[in-house]
N, C-alpha and C positions, 0 to 999 in steps of 0.2 A: 347348500340349496336354501331357498327362501324359507324363513321361519324354522330353520333347523330340521326340516322334514325331508325324507327321501322317498322316492317311488321305486318299488321293486317289481319287476315283471316276473310273474310266476306262471306255472302251468294253468292255474285256475283264474288268471286275469290279473289286473293291476291291484297291488296291495299298497296302501299308503300307511306309513307308520312313523311315530315319533322316533327321533334319532336317539334311541335308548341303547342300553347294553345289549350286545349280541347274545342270543340264547345259547346256552351250553347244554348239550344232550350227552348224558353219561350212559354208555351202553356196555354190554358184555361182548363176548366173541361174536364177530359177524357170522362165523361158520355155524354157530349153535343157537344163538339167542334170538328166538322167534319173536319175543315181545319187543326186543330192541329194534328189530327190523321194522315192525309195524310203525312205531313212532318215527324212526329215522326216515323211512321211505316217504311218509306223508310230508315231513318237513322238507326233505329234498325236492319233492314235487312242487312245492310252493315257490321256489326261487328265493326264499328268505335266506339271508346269510346267517349261518349259525356254526358254532364250533362243536366238535365231537371229542369226547374223552372215552377211550376204551379201557375198561378194567377187565383183564382176562378172568373168566369164571374159574372157580374151584382152585384158586391160587392164594398164596400168602399175601400177594399184593392186593387182591380183591378184598380179602378179609381185613387187611390193615387199613384200607382207604375208603371202603364203601360207606362206612358210618359218617365220614366227612361230607358225603353228598346226599345220601338217601336215608330218611328216617325209618323206612321199612327194611333197609339193608338189601334192597333188591334193585335190579335195573329193568327198564330204563328209568331215569329220573331227569327232569328238565330243570335247569336253573335259568332264570331270567330276571336280572337284578335281584331284588330281595325275595322273589317268588320261587318256590320249589313245587314241582308237580311230579308225582311218582307213580303214575299209572299210565299205560300206553294210550288208552282211549281218552283219558282226561288230558293228556299232553296234546293229542291231536285237536281236541275241542278248544283247549286254551289257546293254542296257536291260531286256530281259525278265528276265534272271537277277538283275541288281542290285536291281530293284524288285519281284522275286518276282511277276511278272505271270502270270496264267493265260491261256490262249488263244493264246499266241504260236505254238505248234505243237499239233497234235492230241494228245490224251491217249493214244490207242491207239499202241503201238509200230509197228505196221504202217503206219497212216496217217501217223504222224510221220515215218517213214522216207520215205514217198512225198512228203510235203510238203517235206522237206529236199532230196530228190532233184530235184524240179522247181524249187525255189528256186536250187539250185546250178547246174542246167542253164541257168537264166536268167542267172545270174551269169557263167557262163563261155562261153555259146554265142550263137547267132543273130547272127554278125558281119555277114552280108549285110543282114539286116533292119535292124540298127542303122545301117549305112552308107547304105543307099538310102532309108530312111524316117526321117530324123533327127527327134527330138522338137522340136516347136515349138508351144507351147501356144496361141499366138495364131493359128496357121494354121487355115484351114477349107477343106474341099473341094479339097485338093491333088491334082494329077494328075501322076504320074511313070511312066516306063517301069520296070517291076519285073522284074528278072532272074529266070531260072529258079531260081537259088540262093536269092534272097530269098523267092520264092514257096514254096520248100521250107521255109524258116524259118517262114513264116506258117502253113503247113499243120501244122507240128509244134506251134506254139503253140496253135492251135485244137484239135488232138488232145489236148493236155495239159488244156486247159480243159474240153473236153467229157467226158473221162474222169473228171476230178475232180468236176465238177458232177453227173454222172450218179450217182456213188457217194454224194455228200453230200446231194444234193437242193437245193443252193444255200442262200442266194443267193451265198455266197462259196465259194471253191474247196473248203474243208473244213468248210463250214457256217457258221462264225463267222469274222470278219475276223482274219487273222493275218499272220505274216511272209511266207508264200508269196504272199498277195494283194498285199502291198506291193511285192514284187519284180516283179510283172507290171503295176503301175500305169502306168508309162510306155508299155508296149505298148498298153494300153487307149487312151491319148491318141494314140499313133501311128495305131492303127487308125481312130480317130474322125477324125483330121485327113486321112488318105488314103482315107477311105471304103472300107475293107476290109470286104467282105461276110463275115459269120460266121453260123453256125447260131443258131437261137432261144435255146438255153441260154446260149451265149457272148454273144449280144447282151444278154440279161438281166443277165449278170455285168457287162458293160460299163456298162449303164445304172445298175446299183447303184453301181459305182465312181464314175461321173461325178456321181452325186447325193450322194455322201458329203460331209458338211459340211467336213471337212478338205480334200478335193479342191477343193471350190468356193472355199475360202479361198485355196488355192495358185493356182488359175486367176485369181482376182481380182487377186492381187498380181502374177502374171506379166503380166497385161494392162497393168499400170501401169508396167512396166519400159520404159526407152527404148533400152537397148543392142541392137545387132544383131550377132550372131555368125555367121560364115560357115557353120559346120558344127557339128553336135551334138558335144558333149563335148570338142572341140578339144584333146585330149591333157591335160586338166586334171581329169578325173574318174577315179574308181577303176575 
C-alpha cells in the first residue's frame, strides 16, 4: 500500500497503522486464564492482525518458557517489536493508543473517567468472587456455597453494570464495546457457569457478550484444551 501503510477495519472503526511487526500476545489456558481473556478479547475486537502463543498454566513448559517472554513471569504479556507490556489493562491501552483506535474509552471526559474507574475496580478488586467462583469456560451449571463476602462482590458488579447500562442504553456498558467491557468479560463467564441471577439489563449485557464472535472463538478453543488446572489463575496471571 502507499507509504508502507495498511488500513485495518476493526469493530471500533478504521485503524491506520505503520506496517510494523505483528503484535504477539502470550496467554495461558483459554479455559482458565481470565486475565488472558481480557487482553485477547479486546485485541480480537479491533480487527488488528496479531499472533497468539499459548503457554499452558502450571506445567513444566510454562515454567521453562515464561521467563523468555514476561519479566513478571505472568500472563498475558504483549510483544510488539522491541516493546513488552505485561498487564492486561496496560496491553489494551497500549494497543488502543499505538494503533490510534477510537472507542477504547468513551469520548466524554466524565464517561471516560467512569469507564476507567470501573475497569480499575475490576483490575484491583473482587477477590472473594475470583477465589470462590474461578473461571472455567467448560463448566456449566456449577453449584457452590457462596460466602457473604463473595455475594457482596457479586452485588457490586451488578450495581456497576446496571448503572452503566442505564446511562448508556446498552448493549455495552458505555454503548459501544470498549476496554471496560473486556475487563468484565471473565465475570460474565463466571456468572454464566455458576448460574448467578442478574436483572434484565445485566442479563442482556451477558447475552451480548456471550454472542460476540471473538468470545465464541475463545470458547471454542477453550473447549478443545485438554489440560486441567486445580484453581483459576494459579499465581501465573497478572
